[in-house]
N, C-alpha and C positions, 0 to 999 in steps of 0.2 A: 733240244729246245722243246718247250711245253707250248703248244699252239692251239688255242681255241677259235671253231671256224661256225661265224655265224650264217646259216642260209636261209635266204629270206623270200625267195624265188623258187619257185617248180621249173619252170623253164631252162632257167642258167644256171651255170658255175658247177655244173658237174667234172665239165674239163678242166677248172681251174682246181679242183681235190682232186683228181689223177695227179695234177704234177705236183701237190704238199707233200712235202718230205718235214717230220718232227719225230724226235721220242716219244713223244704223247703227244695223238692228235685228238680233240672232241670236236664233233658238228651237234651244233645247237643250232636244230630245226625252230625258225621263227614265222611269224606273217603267212603267206601262203606257200612258205617253204617245207611246213607240217604235212604235206600230201606226199613228198619225200617220205614220212615217215609211217605212213600209213599204208595197210595191204590193198590190194587193191585185189575186183574183181578175182575171185578163181585162188586166192590164198600169194600171190605173189608178189614181190616186192623189189622196189628201185634198185635198180642194177649198182645203185652210191650206198647201198648198206654192204657190201660186199669189201669194201674199203676195211683195212684195217685203222679201225677207230674206234672210240667210246660216243656213242650217240644219245643225244637227249633233245627233247621236242618242250615245248614250251605247253604249260598246260592251256592257260587263256586261252592263245591261240589254236587249239586244235579245239576247248571247249567252244570257240566262236563259230567256229565252222561245221560244228552238229557232230562231233569225232567225240570218242571217248578212248580212254586206256585200252580199252580191248580192241581199237582196230588198229592196234600199234603192231610192228613185227615187233618178234620178240625179245631182239638187242637194242632195243630202245628203251629208255627208261625217261618217262613224263617228270618236270621241275616246274617251279615257280617262280615267279621272278626274285624271291628272294634266292633260292638255288643257286639261279643264274648267278646271284652278285657274289656269291660264294664260292661259282666257279671262275669267275674271273680274277677274284683275288686271291683264292687258293690254289689252283687249281692249274692254271696255263697262264703263264708269262705272257707270251704274246696273244692280241687278239685282231681278227682280222672279220671285215665282214662282205661277203660276195650273194 
């Protein structure tokens, strides 16, 4: 199964992601979830980014919070709304929101 996961909260959801299993897992950070995608002071990254998955962050949410792609961990791709639509229809069979 190809599973796409929207993460919109910074404080919750990591425990759910730890329990997910899929042939292909994509995690899309939106809303306040984008804080998981940004590097912290000192260059450390959120532990969720160690999961075997493909990571995306919604550019509009990133920029509205004062960040740019330069603030992202190296394994995250910045995507637009239209890119997210393409991911939903072309890359993932099931979508969940946490």
